[in-house]
C-alpha positions as CSV (number, residue, x, y, z in Angstrom):
1,M,-12.7,22.8,18.6
2,F,-12.0,19.1,18.1
3,C,-13.8,19.0,14.8
4,A,-11.7,21.9,13.5
5,W,-8.5,20.0,14.5
6,L,-9.8,16.8,13.0
7,I,-10.6,18.5,9.7
8,A,-7.2,20.2,9.6
9,A,-5.5,16.9,10.3
10,Q,-7.5,15.1,7.6
11,E,-6.6,17.8,5.0
12,A,-2.9,17.6,6.0
13,V,-2.9,13.9,5.5
14,T,-4.8,14.1,2.2
15,A,-2.3,16.7,0.9
16,T,0.6,14.5,2.0
17,V,-0.7,11.4,0.4
18,T,-1.6,13.0,-2.9
19,A,1.8,14.7,-3.1
20,G,3.7,11.4,-2.6
21,A,1.4,9.3,-4.6
22,S,3.5,9.2,-7.8
23,T,6.6,8.0,-6.1
24,G,7.9,4.5,-5.3
25,L,6.0,1.4,-6.4
26,T,2.9,3.3,-7.5
27,A,4.8,4.9,-10.4
28,L,5.7,1.5,-11.9
29,P,3.8,0.0,-14.8
30,L,1.3,-2.7,-14.1
31,A,3.5,-5.5,-15.6
32,S,6.5,-4.4,-13.4
33,K,4.3,-4.5,-10.3
34,G,3.1,-8.0,-11.2
35,L,6.6,-9.2,-11.8
36,L,7.7,-7.8,-8.5
37,T,4.8,-9.5,-6.7
38,T,5.6,-12.8,-8.3
39,L,9.3,-12.4,-7.4
40,F,8.4,-11.6,-3.7
41,G,6.0,-14.5,-3.6
42,L,8.5,-17.0,-4.9
43,V,11.2,-15.7,-2.5
44,G,8.7,-16.1,0.4
45,V,7.8,-19.7,-0.7
46,F,11.3,-20.8,-0.8
47,L,12.2,-19.2,2.5
48,V,9.4,-21.1,4.1
49,L,10.6,-24.3,2.4
50,L,14.1,-23.7,3.9
51,L,12.6,-23.1,7.3
52,F,10.8,-26.4,7.1
53,F,14.0,-28.2,5.8
54,F,16.1,-26.9,8.8
55,A,13.3,-27.6,11.2
56,I,13.1,-31.3,10.0
57,K,16.8,-31.7,10.1
58,L,17.0,-30.3,13.6
59,L,14.2,-32.7,14.8
60,Q,15.9,-35.6,13.2
61,N,19.1,-34.7,15.0
62,F,17.3,-34.5,18.3
63,G,15.6,-37.9,17.6
64,S,18.9,-39.6,16.7
65,K,20.6,-38.3,19.8
66,R,17.6,-39.5,22.0
67,E,17.9,-43.1,20.5
68,T,21.6,-43.3,21.1
69,T,21.2,-42.3,24.8
70,K,18.5,-44.9,25.3
71,E,20.6,-47.8,24.1
């Protein structure tokens, strides 16, 4: 009983995956996929750099406030 249900579910998933395989990013040429990957990677790197920049500025702000309260 369980095996029949498992086989039916597997066939349904396989049919769904093969029907929708030619849509979206999989239909793009290899060069376009590479350019998109490069673009997303660069955006991610600059987002992390911005995060570090704001974290450093925030920590510098806390440090300068602490020094002024000590004096």
